[in-house]
C-alpha positions, 0 to 999 in steps of 0.5 A: 207578245206584247200585253196591255199596260197603263202609265199612271202618276200621283192622284190629284186632290180631285180623286183624293175628295172622290175616294173619301165620298166613296169610302174606297182605299183608293191609291195614290195613283192616276193615268198618265198618257202613252205617247208615240215612240216616234222614229229614232228608237234603237234597242241597243241593249245599253245597259249604263246609267250615264248615257252621255258618252260613246261606249267605251269612250271617256268623251262626254256629250256637251250639254247641261247636265241632267240627273234623271231618277225614275220611280217605278211602282205596280198598281194593286186594288187599292195600292202601289208597291215598288216595281223591281226588275222593269227595264227602262229604256231612254233616249233623246237627242243632243244639244245641236237636235242630233240621235244617234244611231240613225239616218235622217235627212239632216244627218247620219250618225248610224253606229253612234250611241250616245245619250241611249241606255237603260236601266233595271229598277232596283227594289225600291222601283228606282232607275237611275239616268245622268244624261244631258238637257235636250236640245230641239229640231225642226217639227217639235219641242224639247222632249225626251222618250222613255219606255218601260218594260216588264217581264222575261217570258214572251207570254208575260212581257209588257212594255209602255212608252211614251214622252218628257217635257220640260216648262218653257221658260226653263226651256229658254234659259238652258238653250241662251247658254252653250252649246245649244245656242249654237243651234239657234232659236227653236220653232216650236214651243209645248202649245206648238208640238201636236204631242205635247198637245195630246197629254204633255202637261201630265208628262212635264218634268220639274228639274231643281238645281243641283251642284253639278246641273239639273235633277228631276225624278219622275213617278210611274206606276205600271197597271197590267191588264 
């Protein structure tokens, strides 16, 4: 049985002003939107940080490297604290728009495990992944799926599922390069995606350029009811 959880992130200036007005020691967190799990989640139970290959293989999936860190916190009455021991699942499509281990009208990758995995947050609430910048497929803008699960017993387990997005201009630059260019121009930008329009602006990553690719951190907190 899973309980309710709410995803949160940094509090905007308007909320800070409200905290000064009420003289309450409000935490620096605010609700972010939950979004659909989608049809391609597979609970592979693959505990690994680098998700760019098949288990047991050294061959990497082609694409622009992306180092993605989640900083997970627990929201108290007036503060946030790092949430250790949370399971963070990550999954997304490759540069050609294919997911692993699913059968779709356009592809059959059953048995493959690329671009899937989970990490457990450390004492600082951090879970790190090495992956690639996602490609695109018909009907969706470019995105990454994630799920956060807490608790080990059937009575106290909670989970939250949502998606991450990228600025369109960044996607244009990345997708102009190989191997993404082989997939042709994408059909949808962010504002054309119905799922993105339901809160996606609060879920956009802001990667920076690193020596070996892109790097991004996403701060989230769980308020467990």
